N, CA, C and O atoms as a GROMACS GRO file, in nm:
protein
  268
    1UNK      N    1  -3.480   1.029  -3.470
    1UNK     CA    2  -3.529   0.901  -3.356
    1UNK      C    3  -3.362   0.804  -3.307
    1UNK      O    4  -3.348   0.712  -3.226
    2UNK      N    5  -3.224   0.895  -3.425
    2UNK     CA    6  -3.128   0.748  -3.463
    2UNK      C    7  -3.005   0.873  -3.380
    2UNK      O    8  -2.899   0.837  -3.330
    3UNK      N    9  -3.059   1.030  -3.383
    3UNK     CA   10  -2.942   1.065  -3.287
    3UNK      C   11  -2.988   1.009  -3.140
    3UNK      O   12  -2.912   0.943  -3.068
    4UNK      N   13  -3.123   1.044  -3.105
    4UNK     CA   14  -3.167   0.984  -2.976
    4UNK      C   15  -3.099   0.867  -2.871
    4UNK      O   16  -3.026   0.865  -2.772
    5UNK      N   17  -3.187   0.745  -2.981
    5UNK     CA   18  -3.112   0.644  -2.976
    5UNK      C   19  -2.948   0.649  -2.917
    5UNK      O   20  -2.923   0.593  -2.810
    6UNK      N   21  -2.872   0.698  -2.970
    6UNK     CA   22  -2.722   0.737  -3.018
    6UNK      C   23  -2.719   0.846  -2.868
    6UNK      O   24  -2.666   0.957  -2.853
    7UNK      N   25  -2.779   0.781  -2.795
    7UNK     CA   26  -2.760   0.983  -2.735
    7UNK      C   27  -2.784   0.871  -2.587
    7UNK      O   28  -2.755   0.904  -2.472
    8UNK      N   29  -2.850   0.728  -2.631
    8UNK     CA   30  -2.931   0.667  -2.504
    8UNK      C   31  -2.807   0.562  -2.512
    8UNK      O   32  -2.843   0.477  -2.431
    9UNK      N   33  -2.712   0.529  -2.552
    9UNK     CA   34  -2.606   0.427  -2.611
    9UNK      C   35  -2.537   0.430  -2.538
    9UNK      O   36  -2.490   0.343  -2.464
   10UNK      N   37  -2.502   0.640  -2.558
   10UNK     CA   38  -2.378   0.680  -2.519
   10UNK      C   39  -2.365   0.690  -2.330
   10UNK      O   40  -2.291   0.654  -2.238
   11UNK      N   41  -2.494   0.768  -2.357
   11UNK     CA   42  -2.506   0.740  -2.198
   11UNK      C   43  -2.500   0.628  -2.083
   11UNK      O   44  -2.464   0.631  -1.965
   12UNK      N   45  -2.560   0.508  -2.178
   12UNK     CA   46  -2.554   0.399  -2.036
   12UNK      C   47  -2.379   0.342  -2.043
   12UNK      O   48  -2.290   0.315  -1.963
   13UNK      N   49  -2.400   0.347  -2.198
   13UNK     CA   50  -2.131   0.377  -2.208
   13UNK      C   51  -2.112   0.414  -2.054
   13UNK      O   52  -2.068   0.374  -1.945
   14UNK      N   53  -2.174   0.518  -2.120
   14UNK     CA   54  -2.081   0.668  -1.963
   14UNK      C   55  -2.139   0.614  -1.836
   14UNK      O   56  -2.062   0.634  -1.741
   15UNK      N   57  -2.254   0.550  -1.803
   15UNK     CA   58  -2.239   0.493  -1.708
   15UNK      C   59  -2.142   0.381  -1.658
   15UNK      O   60  -2.042   0.365  -1.588
   16UNK      N   61  -2.212   0.326  -1.719
   16UNK     CA   62  -2.112   0.110  -1.732
   16UNK      C   63  -1.922   0.180  -1.677
   16UNK      O   64  -1.854   0.113  -1.600
   17UNK      N   65  -1.857   0.356  -1.755
   17UNK     CA   66  -1.751   0.278  -1.784
   17UNK      C   67  -1.727   0.416  -1.619
   17UNK      O   68  -1.629   0.438  -1.547
   18UNK      N   69  -1.853   0.470  -1.621
   18UNK     CA   70  -1.860   0.561  -1.391
   18UNK      C   71  -1.866   0.398  -1.312
   18UNK      O   72  -1.820   0.366  -1.203
   19UNK      N   73  -1.918   0.339  -1.383
   19UNK     CA   74  -1.892   0.222  -1.185
   19UNK      C   75  -1.743   0.133  -1.252
   19UNK      O   76  -1.658   0.068  -1.191
   20UNK      N   77  -1.748   0.147  -1.320
   20UNK     CA   78  -1.625   0.075  -1.291
   20UNK      C   79  -1.478   0.104  -1.285
   20UNK      O   80  -1.380   0.030  -1.291
   21UNK      N   81  -1.492   0.230  -1.271
   21UNK     CA   82  -1.435   0.345  -1.263
   21UNK      C   83  -1.439   0.340  -1.124
   21UNK      O   84  -1.335   0.296  -1.074
   22UNK      N   85  -1.508   0.364  -1.062
   22UNK     CA   86  -1.514   0.399  -0.902
   22UNK      C   87  -1.491   0.245  -0.863
   22UNK      O   88  -1.425   0.231  -0.760
   23UNK      N   89  -1.544   0.096  -0.943
   23UNK     CA   90  -1.483   0.027  -0.877
   23UNK      C   91  -1.324  -0.021  -0.884
   23UNK      O   92  -1.288  -0.116  -0.814
   24UNK      N   93  -1.233   0.043  -0.967
   24UNK     CA   94  -1.141   0.016  -0.990
   24UNK      C   95  -1.079   0.126  -0.886
   24UNK      O   96  -0.978   0.101  -0.821
   25UNK      N   97  -1.167   0.284  -0.873
   25UNK     CA   98  -1.088   0.343  -0.802
   25UNK      C   99  -1.042   0.334  -0.637
   25UNK      O  100  -0.951   0.382  -0.569
   26UNK      N  101  -1.204   0.211  -0.606
   26UNK     CA  102  -1.223   0.177  -0.428
   26UNK      C  103  -1.055   0.021  -0.473
   26UNK      O  104  -0.955  -0.007  -0.406
   27UNK      N  105  -1.082  -0.009  -0.545
   27UNK     CA  106  -0.943  -0.156  -0.548
   27UNK      C  107  -0.778  -0.092  -0.513
   27UNK      O  108  -0.692  -0.157  -0.453
   28UNK      N  109  -0.756   0.074  -0.574
   28UNK     CA  110  -0.659   0.134  -0.564
   28UNK      C  111  -0.622   0.170  -0.421
   28UNK      O  112  -0.507   0.176  -0.380
   29UNK      N  113  -0.743   0.196  -0.342
   29UNK     CA  114  -0.749   0.263  -0.242
   29UNK      C  115  -0.716   0.159  -0.145
   29UNK      O  116  -0.642   0.163  -0.046
   30UNK      N  117  -0.785   0.065  -0.194
   30UNK     CA  118  -0.735  -0.055  -0.119
   30UNK      C  119  -0.640  -0.179  -0.077
   30UNK      O  120  -0.666  -0.274  -0.004
   31UNK      N  121  -0.494  -0.140  -0.164
   31UNK     CA  122  -0.426  -0.176  -0.244
   31UNK      C  123  -0.301  -0.098  -0.217
   31UNK      O  124  -0.184  -0.136  -0.206
   32UNK      N  125  -0.382   0.075  -0.206
   32UNK     CA  126  -0.247   0.197  -0.098
   32UNK      C  127  -0.199   0.129   0.027
   32UNK      O  128  -0.094   0.103   0.085
   33UNK      N  129  -0.412   0.104   0.047
   33UNK     CA  130  -0.363   0.165   0.190
   33UNK      C  131  -0.301   0.017   0.242
   33UNK      O  132  -0.244   0.053   0.346
   34UNK      N  133  -0.283  -0.098   0.233
   34UNK     CA  134  -0.182  -0.255   0.226
   34UNK      C  135  -0.093  -0.216   0.170
   34UNK      O  136   0.005  -0.279   0.211
   35UNK      N  137  -0.068  -0.155   0.105
   35UNK     CA  138   0.082  -0.112   0.034
   35UNK      C  139   0.171  -0.076   0.229
   35UNK      O  140   0.247  -0.127   0.311
   36UNK      N  141   0.075   0.060   0.200
   36UNK     CA  142   0.097   0.162   0.335
   36UNK      C  143   0.087   0.037   0.440
   36UNK      O  144   0.165   0.075   0.528
   37UNK      N  145   0.046  -0.066   0.475
   37UNK     CA  146   0.005  -0.135   0.619
   37UNK      C  147   0.201  -0.134   0.614
   37UNK      O  148   0.296  -0.085   0.674
   38UNK      N  149   0.157  -0.270   0.439
   38UNK     CA  150   0.333  -0.313   0.449
   38UNK      C  151   0.427  -0.244   0.516
   38UNK      O  152   0.488  -0.280   0.616
   39UNK      N  153   0.437  -0.130   0.449
   39UNK     CA  154   0.577  -0.075   0.392
   39UNK      C  155   0.595  -0.009   0.621
   39UNK      O  156   0.689  -0.023   0.699
   40UNK      N  157   0.438   0.062   0.642
   40UNK     CA  158   0.496   0.132   0.838
   40UNK      C  159   0.527  -0.011   0.923
   40UNK      O  160   0.555   0.007   1.042
   41UNK      N  161   0.526  -0.164   0.872
   41UNK     CA  162   0.521  -0.287   0.957
   41UNK      C  163   0.673  -0.267   0.901
   41UNK      O  164   0.717  -0.172   0.965
   42UNK      N  165   0.795  -0.323   0.790
   42UNK     CA  166   0.867  -0.313   0.746
   42UNK      C  167   0.972  -0.225   0.832
   42UNK      O  168   1.086  -0.244   0.875
   43UNK      N  169   0.807  -0.039   0.838
   43UNK     CA  170   1.026   0.017   0.918
   43UNK      C  171   0.991   0.020   1.048
   43UNK      O  172   1.073   0.070   1.126
   44UNK      N  173   0.913  -0.011   1.081
   44UNK     CA  174   0.912  -0.092   1.271
   44UNK      C  175   0.948  -0.221   1.350
   44UNK      O  176   0.947  -0.237   1.472
   45UNK      N  177   0.987  -0.327   1.230
   45UNK     CA  178   1.037  -0.440   1.223
   45UNK      C  179   1.217  -0.413   1.189
   45UNK      O  180   1.311  -0.485   1.223
   46UNK      N  181   1.218  -0.294   1.118
   46UNK     CA  182   1.354  -0.288   1.111
   46UNK      C  183   1.408  -0.208   1.213
   46UNK      O  184   1.528  -0.223   1.188
   47UNK      N  185   1.404  -0.151   1.286
   47UNK     CA  186   1.418   0.013   1.347
   47UNK      C  187   1.447  -0.132   1.491
   47UNK      O  188   1.534  -0.150   1.576
   48UNK      N  189   1.334  -0.200   1.454
   48UNK     CA  190   1.375  -0.318   1.617
   48UNK      C  191   1.493  -0.386   1.559
   48UNK      O  192   1.591  -0.313   1.552
   49UNK      N  193   1.501  -0.445   1.538
   49UNK     CA  194   1.659  -0.543   1.430
   49UNK      C  195   1.724  -0.402   1.455
   49UNK      O  196   1.843  -0.428   1.437
   50UNK      N  197   1.718  -0.261   1.488
   50UNK     CA  198   1.880  -0.208   1.429
   50UNK      C  199   1.851  -0.135   1.565
   50UNK      O  200   1.877  -0.015   1.574
   51UNK      N  201   1.817  -0.179   1.633
   51UNK     CA  202   1.815  -0.168   1.854
   51UNK      C  203   1.892  -0.307   1.826
   51UNK      O  204   2.015  -0.310   1.823
   52UNK      N  205   1.833  -0.394   1.809
   52UNK     CA  206   1.869  -0.528   1.882
   52UNK      C  207   1.986  -0.571   1.816
   52UNK      O  208   2.019  -0.685   1.847
   53UNK      N  209   2.096  -0.484   1.692
   53UNK     CA  210   2.202  -0.534   1.685
   53UNK      C  211   2.300  -0.419   1.718
   53UNK      O  212   2.422  -0.423   1.738
   54UNK      N  213   2.210  -0.315   1.719
   54UNK     CA  214   2.269  -0.290   1.875
   54UNK      C  215   2.303  -0.307   1.955
   54UNK      O  216   2.425  -0.302   1.937
   55UNK      N  217   2.280  -0.334   2.080
   55UNK     CA  218   2.206  -0.424   2.197
   55UNK      C  219   2.335  -0.543   2.170
   55UNK      O  220   2.411  -0.566   2.264
   56UNK      N  221   2.349  -0.601   2.064
   56UNK     CA  222   2.446  -0.686   2.104
   56UNK      C  223   2.580  -0.675   2.040
   56UNK      O  224   2.670  -0.757   2.059
   57UNK      N  225   2.587  -0.592   1.980
   57UNK     CA  226   2.765  -0.504   1.889
   57UNK      C  227   2.829  -0.460   2.066
   57UNK      O  228   2.936  -0.491   2.120
   58UNK      N  229   2.677  -0.355   2.135
   58UNK     CA  230   2.735  -0.349   2.235
   58UNK      C  231   2.815  -0.416   2.401
   58UNK      O  232   2.873  -0.376   2.502
   59UNK      N  233   2.756  -0.566   2.322
   59UNK     CA  234   2.750  -0.663   2.456
   59UNK      C  235   2.895  -0.770   2.381
   59UNK      O  236   2.978  -0.839   2.440
   60UNK      N  237   2.879  -0.748   2.256
   60UNK     CA  238   3.032  -0.828   2.222
   60UNK      C  239   3.178  -0.731   2.221
   60UNK      O  240   3.291  -0.769   2.193
   61UNK      N  241   3.130  -0.580   2.264
   61UNK     CA  242   3.248  -0.542   2.313
   61UNK      C  243   3.209  -0.544   2.430
   61UNK      O  244   3.184  -0.424   2.445
   62UNK      N  245   3.184  -0.592   2.529
   62UNK     CA  246   3.206  -0.583   2.712
   62UNK      C  247   3.241  -0.666   2.638
   62UNK      O  248   3.342  -0.640   2.572
   63UNK      N  249   3.170  -0.807   2.618
   63UNK     CA  250   3.299  -0.929   2.666
   63UNK      C  251   3.412  -0.912   2.594
   63UNK      O  252   3.514  -0.925   2.661
   64UNK      N  253   3.426  -0.888   2.483
   64UNK     CA  254   3.569  -0.862   2.361
   64UNK      C  255   3.688  -0.753   2.494
   64UNK      O  256   3.810  -0.744   2.484
   65UNK      N  257   3.562  -0.656   2.657
   65UNK     CA  258   3.675  -0.585   2.683
   65UNK      C  259   3.747  -0.708   2.747
   65UNK      O  260   3.869  -0.721   2.756
   66UNK      N  261   3.653  -0.795   2.789
   66UNK     CA  262   3.639  -0.810   2.928
   66UNK      C  263   3.763  -0.967   2.924
   66UNK      O  264   3.789  -1.038   3.022
   67UNK      N  265   3.796  -0.977   2.840
   67UNK     CA  266   3.852  -1.098   2.819
   67UNK      C  267   3.984  -1.120   2.764
   67UNK      O  268   4.027  -1.235   2.748
   0.00000   0.00000   0.00000
């Protein structure tokens, strides 16, 4: 009798742990997606700023030559 109760208790604990693991995995996936979105946004913004900087440098060089 005690073995079956013990087995039942272990099964319940496994169910609880599997639910906790699923929730943790879902949260991890959401965090990973947010992180990737931020990285992509930063990459796009960096590219944009580099283009802007290049344009400003070219304009400064043109003005320097004309002076």
